[in-house]
ROMAR-961171 format. One record per atom (N, C-alpha, C): residue number from 1; x, y, z; residue in three letters; atom name. Coordinates in steps of 0.02 Angstrom, whole numbers. Each point is the difference from the previous one (the first is absolute). Last residue first. Layout:
REM residues N
+-----+--------+--------+--------+-----+----+
:   i :      u :      v :      w :  aa : at :
+-----+--------+--------+--------+-----+----+
: NUM :      X :      Y :      Z : Ala : CA :
...
+-----+--------+--------+--------+-----+----+
END
This chain:
REM residues 80
+-----+--------+--------+--------+-----+----+
:   i :      u :      v :      w :  aa : at :
+-----+--------+--------+--------+-----+----+
:  80 :    560 :  -2070 :    863 : Glu :  N :
:  80 :    -82 :     -3 :     15 : Glu : CA :
:  80 :    -46 :    -22 :    -63 : Glu :  C :
:  79 :    237 :    -46 :     12 : Leu :  N :
:  79 :    -27 :    -17 :     45 : Leu : CA :
:  79 :    -83 :      2 :     14 : Leu :  C :
:  78 :    150 :    137 :   -163 : Arg :  N :
:  78 :    -12 :    -71 :    -27 : Arg : CA :
:  78 :    -46 :    -41 :     56 : Arg :  C :
:  77 :     74 :    215 :     80 : Arg :  N :
:  77 :    -71 :    -17 :    -57 : Arg : CA :
:  77 :      2 :    -52 :    -47 : Arg :  C :
:  76 :    179 :     24 :    144 : Ser :  N :
:  76 :    -62 :    -10 :     44 : Ser : CA :
:  76 :    -57 :     14 :    -29 : Ser :  C :
:  75 :    211 :     25 :   -110 : Glu :  N :
:  75 :     -5 :    -77 :     24 : Glu : CA :
:  75 :    -70 :    -11 :     35 : Glu :  C :
:  74 :     64 :    229 :    -47 : Ser :  N :
:  74 :      6 :    -49 :    -66 : Ser : CA :
:  74 :    -25 :    -70 :     24 : Ser :  C :
:  73 :     49 :    131 :    160 : Met :  N :
:  73 :    -70 :     20 :     -7 : Met : CA :
:  73 :      2 :    -41 :    -62 : Met :  C :
:  72 :    214 :    -14 :     94 : Ile :  N :
:  72 :    -34 :    -35 :     35 : Ile : CA :
:  72 :    -83 :     11 :    -26 : Ile :  C :
:  71 :    179 :    106 :   -139 : Lys :  N :
:  71 :     -6 :    -71 :     -3 : Lys : CA :
:  71 :    -48 :    -40 :     67 : Lys :  C :
:  70 :     47 :    240 :     19 : Lys :  N :
:  70 :    -47 :     -6 :    -71 : Lys : CA :
:  70 :     11 :    -75 :    -12 : Lys :  C :
:  69 :    109 :     38 :    184 : Phe :  N :
:  69 :    -71 :      5 :     21 : Phe : CA :
:  69 :    -52 :      5 :    -78 : Phe :  C :
:  68 :    231 :    -23 :    -14 : Ile :  N :
:  68 :    -10 :    -25 :     40 : Ile : CA :
:  68 :    -72 :     -1 :      7 : Ile :  C :
:  67 :    108 :    173 :    -91 : Asn :  N :
:  67 :     -3 :    -57 :    -40 : Asn : CA :
:  67 :    -41 :    -77 :     26 : Asn :  C :
:  66 :     50 :    211 :    147 : Ala :  N :
:  66 :    -61 :      1 :    -59 : Ala : CA :
:  66 :     -5 :    -60 :    -49 : Ala :  C :
:  65 :    165 :     16 :    143 : Met :  N :
:  65 :    -41 :    -12 :     43 : Met : CA :
:  65 :    -65 :      9 :    -48 : Met :  C :
:  64 :    205 :     57 :    -49 : Gln :  N :
:  64 :     17 :    -65 :     -8 : Gln : CA :
:  64 :    -91 :    -37 :     17 : Gln :  C :
:  63 :     57 :    236 :    -17 : Ala :  N :
:  63 :    -21 :    -21 :    -54 : Ala : CA :
:  63 :     -1 :    -76 :     -7 : Ala :  C :
:  62 :     15 :    148 :    204 : Pro :  N :
:  62 :    -66 :    -13 :    -26 : Pro : CA :
:  62 :      4 :    -16 :    -67 : Pro :  C :
:  61 :    125 :    -21 :    239 : His :  N :
:  61 :     23 :    -28 :    -72 : His : CA :
:  61 :    -65 :      6 :    -38 : His :  C :
:  60 :    -17 :     74 :    211 : Glu :  N :
:  60 :     88 :      3 :    -10 : Glu : CA :
:  60 :     12 :     -6 :    -80 : Glu :  C :
:  59 :   -266 :     77 :     61 : Cys :  N :
:  59 :     44 :    -64 :     21 : Cys : CA :
:  59 :     71 :     33 :    -20 : Cys :  C :
:  58 :   -203 :     91 :    -81 : Glu :  N :
:  58 :      9 :     15 :     77 : Glu : CA :
:  58 :     62 :    -40 :     16 : Glu :  C :
:  57 :   -127 :    -65 :   -188 : Arg :  N :
:  57 :     52 :     56 :    -26 : Arg : CA :
:  57 :     42 :     39 :     59 : Arg :  C :
:  56 :   -187 :   -168 :     18 : Val :  N :
:  56 :     56 :    -14 :     -2 : Val : CA :
:  56 :     54 :     33 :    -27 : Val :  C :
:  55 :   -210 :     70 :     26 : Lys :  N :
:  55 :     26 :    -11 :     74 : Lys : CA :
:  55 :     52 :    -33 :    -19 : Lys :  C :
:  54 :   -112 :     46 :   -198 : Ala :  N :
:  54 :     20 :     64 :     26 : Ala : CA :
:  54 :     32 :    -11 :     81 : Ala :  C :
:  53 :    -80 :   -190 :   -119 : Leu :  N :
:  53 :     67 :     13 :    -22 : Leu : CA :
:  53 :     -7 :     80 :     17 : Leu :  C :
:  52 :   -196 :    -67 :     66 : Ile :  N :
:  52 :     58 :    -64 :     11 : Ile : CA :
:  52 :     55 :     37 :    -13 : Ile :  C :
:  51 :   -188 :    105 :    -93 : Glu :  N :
:  51 :     20 :     11 :     64 : Glu : CA :
:  51 :     45 :    -48 :     36 : Glu :  C :
:  50 :    -54 :    -49 :   -208 : Ser :  N :
:  50 :     43 :     72 :    -23 : Ser : CA :
:  50 :     15 :      5 :     81 : Ser :  C :
:  49 :   -139 :   -171 :    -24 : Glu :  N :
:  49 :     56 :     -8 :    -40 : Glu : CA :
:  49 :     44 :     42 :     29 : Glu :  C :
:  48 :   -229 :     35 :      4 : Arg :  N :
:  48 :     33 :    -26 :     64 : Arg : CA :
:  48 :     81 :     -5 :     -1 : Arg :  C :
:  47 :   -128 :     66 :   -191 : Lys :  N :
:  47 :      1 :     51 :     57 : Lys : CA :
:  47 :     44 :    -29 :     68 : Lys :  C :
:  46 :    -49 :   -128 :   -182 : Ala :  N :
:  46 :     52 :     41 :    -20 : Ala : CA :
:  46 :     -6 :     51 :     70 : Ala :  C :
:  45 :    -88 :   -231 :    -27 : Asn :  N :
:  45 :    -32 :     50 :     22 : Asn : CA :
:  45 :     58 :     41 :      6 : Asn :  C :
:  44 :    -88 :   -242 :   -109 : Arg :  N :
:  44 :     35 :     54 :      3 : Arg : CA :
:  44 :     -8 :     60 :     21 : Arg :  C :
:  43 :   -146 :   -198 :    -45 : Val :  N :
:  43 :     61 :     -7 :     50 : Val : CA :
:  43 :     58 :     35 :     17 : Val :  C :
:  42 :   -279 :     60 :    -42 : Pro :  N :
:  42 :     40 :    -27 :    -46 : Pro : CA :
:  42 :     83 :    -29 :     54 : Pro :  C :
:  41 :   -256 :     -7 :     89 : Leu :  N :
:  41 :     34 :     47 :    -26 : Leu : CA :
:  41 :     62 :    -50 :    -41 : Leu :  C :
:  40 :   -211 :    -59 :     93 : Gly :  N :
:  40 :     -5 :     12 :    -66 : Gly : CA :
:  40 :     56 :     43 :    -26 : Gly :  C :
:  39 :    -76 :   -116 :    213 : Leu :  N :
:  39 :    -12 :     91 :      8 : Leu : CA :
:  39 :      1 :     -2 :    -88 : Leu :  C :
:  38 :     61 :   -209 :     53 : Leu :  N :
:  38 :    -52 :      3 :     54 : Leu : CA :
:  38 :    -33 :     79 :    -22 : Leu :  C :
:  37 :    236 :    -43 :    -49 : Arg :  N :
:  37 :    -58 :    -35 :    -61 : Arg : CA :
:  37 :    -70 :      4 :     49 : Arg :  C :
:  36 :    166 :     88 :    125 : Lys :  N :
:  36 :     -6 :     35 :    -54 : Lys : CA :
:  36 :    -41 :    -34 :    -58 : Lys :  C :
:  35 :     47 :   -102 :    185 : Glu :  N :
:  35 :    -41 :     61 :      9 : Glu : CA :
:  35 :    -15 :     24 :    -39 : Glu :  C :
:  34 :    155 :   -173 :    -21 : Lys :  N :
:  34 :    -57 :    -19 :     -2 : Lys : CA :
:  34 :    -50 :     46 :      9 : Lys :  C :
:  33 :    223 :     66 :      7 : Gly :  N :
:  33 :    -39 :    -40 :    -65 : Gly : CA :
:  33 :    -65 :    -10 :     -2 : Gly :  C :
:  32 :     99 :     35 :    213 : Ile :  N :
:  32 :    -12 :     68 :    -43 : Ile : CA :
:  32 :    -24 :    -15 :    -72 : Ile :  C :
:  31 :     99 :   -189 :    124 : Asp :  N :
:  31 :    -76 :     44 :     35 : Asp : CA :
:  31 :    -17 :     51 :    -51 : Asp :  C :
:  30 :    210 :    -78 :    -58 : Lys :  N :
:  30 :    -67 :    -46 :    -16 : Lys : CA :
:  30 :    -58 :      8 :     24 : Lys :  C :
:  29 :    192 :    138 :     83 : Val :  N :
:  29 :    -28 :     36 :    -66 : Val : CA :
:  29 :    -39 :    -70 :    -38 : Val :  C :
:  28 :     92 :    -36 :    215 : Val :  N :
:  28 :    -52 :     59 :     -3 : Val : CA :
:  28 :    -20 :      3 :    -63 : Val :  C :
:  27 :    156 :   -153 :     21 : Lys :  N :
:  27 :    -58 :    -28 :     23 : Lys : CA :
:  27 :    -61 :     68 :    -11 : Lys :  C :
:  26 :    214 :     38 :    -29 : Phe :  N :
:  26 :    -16 :    -25 :    -77 : Phe : CA :
:  26 :    -71 :    -36 :     31 : Phe :  C :
:  25 :    147 :    109 :    169 : Arg :  N :
:  25 :    -32 :     52 :    -55 : Arg : CA :
:  25 :    -42 :    -37 :    -60 : Arg :  C :
:  24 :    116 :   -159 :    155 : Val :  N :
:  24 :    -50 :     49 :     18 : Val : CA :
:  24 :    -50 :     58 :    -33 : Val :  C :
:  23 :    199 :    -94 :    -69 : Glu :  N :
:  23 :    -43 :    -58 :    -15 : Glu : CA :
:  23 :    -67 :     23 :     44 : Glu :  C :
:  22 :    183 :    147 :      2 : Leu :  N :
:  22 :    -29 :     -8 :    -71 : Leu : CA :
:  22 :    -40 :    -50 :     -1 : Leu :  C :
:  21 :    110 :     20 :    201 : Leu :  N :
:  21 :    -28 :     53 :    -11 : Leu : CA :
:  21 :    -47 :      6 :    -69 : Leu :  C :
:  20 :    180 :   -169 :     55 : Arg :  N :
:  20 :    -86 :    -22 :     32 : Arg : CA :
:  20 :    -25 :     69 :     -3 : Arg :  C :
:  19 :    176 :     18 :   -117 : Met :  N :
:  19 :    -28 :    -69 :    -29 : Met : CA :
:  19 :    -59 :     -1 :     43 : Met :  C :
:  18 :    157 :    141 :     80 : Ile :  N :
:  18 :    -30 :     41 :    -47 : Ile : CA :
:  18 :    -39 :    -46 :    -46 : Ile :  C :
:  17 :    123 :    -68 :    169 : Arg :  N :
:  17 :    -51 :     37 :     35 : Arg : CA :
:  17 :    -53 :     21 :    -44 : Arg :  C :
:  16 :    198 :   -129 :    -72 : Ala :  N :
:  16 :    -32 :    -38 :     37 : Ala : CA :
:  16 :    -82 :     33 :     24 : Ala :  C :
:  15 :    188 :    114 :    -76 : Asp :  N :
:  15 :    -21 :    -35 :    -48 : Asp : CA :
:  15 :    -63 :    -42 :     22 : Asp :  C :
:  14 :    153 :     87 :    157 : Val :  N :
:  14 :    -48 :     52 :    -12 : Val : CA :
:  14 :    -27 :    -18 :    -66 : Val :  C :
:  13 :    163 :   -160 :     82 : Glu :  N :
:  13 :    -58 :     24 :     65 : Glu : CA :
:  13 :    -52 :     55 :    -42 : Glu :  C :
:  12 :    188 :    -26 :   -123 : Asp :  N :
:  12 :    -39 :    -67 :     -6 : Asp : CA :
:  12 :    -61 :      4 :     52 : Asp :  C :
:  11 :    171 :    169 :     18 : Ile :  N :
:  11 :    -46 :     -1 :    -59 : Ile : CA :
:  11 :    -45 :    -50 :    -13 : Ile :  C :
:  10 :    135 :    -34 :    165 : Arg :  N :
:  10 :    -26 :     50 :     13 : Arg : CA :
:  10 :    -56 :     24 :    -57 : Arg :  C :
:   9 :    180 :   -151 :    -37 : Lys :  N :
:   9 :    -50 :    -13 :     56 : Lys : CA :
:   9 :    -46 :     36 :     19 : Lys :  C :
:   8 :    182 :     69 :   -127 : Arg :  N :
:   8 :    -53 :    -41 :    -37 : Arg : CA :
:   8 :    -39 :    -26 :     47 : Arg :  C :
:   7 :    148 :    115 :    113 : Met :  N :
:   7 :    -26 :     43 :    -37 : Met : CA :
:   7 :    -56 :    -28 :    -44 : Met :  C :
:   6 :    178 :   -124 :    124 : Asp :  N :
:   6 :    -47 :     30 :     41 : Asp : CA :
:   6 :    -75 :     47 :    -39 : Asp :  C :
:   5 :    184 :    -90 :   -120 : Met :  N :
:   5 :    -51 :    -61 :     16 : Met : CA :
:   5 :    -57 :     35 :     38 : Met :  C :
:   4 :    182 :    131 :    -43 : Leu :  N :
:   4 :    -45 :     -7 :    -58 : Leu : CA :
:   4 :    -39 :    -46 :     11 : Leu :  C :
:   3 :    107 :     89 :    221 : Thr :  N :
:   3 :      5 :    -23 :    -54 : Thr : CA :
:   3 :    -33 :     11 :    -62 : Thr :  C :
:   2 :     34 :    164 :    208 : Lys :  N :
:   2 :    -42 :    -57 :    -31 : Lys : CA :
:   2 :     25 :    -15 :    -54 : Lys :  C :
:   1 :    113 :     89 :    227 : Met :  N :
:   1 :     -6 :     41 :    -74 : Met : CA :
:   1 :    -45 :    -79 :    -22 : Met :  C :
+-----+--------+--------+--------+-----+----+
END
């Protein structure tokens, strides 16, 4: 039987993986921002954001995941 400490350690491991993946995402976002500026495109792409949120709705916890992804996209726009 797993103890509370074991479960918290697992959460810490998952959080570290999420942070590493977000760092990768944000690096790509910066590159996208550069490309958009070169092409004269706006930062926000509502169609693309809708496509991402549609995928999120297919997961086990869609409401929570949608909230998280809305925040990720908001912060991504700030980096672009």
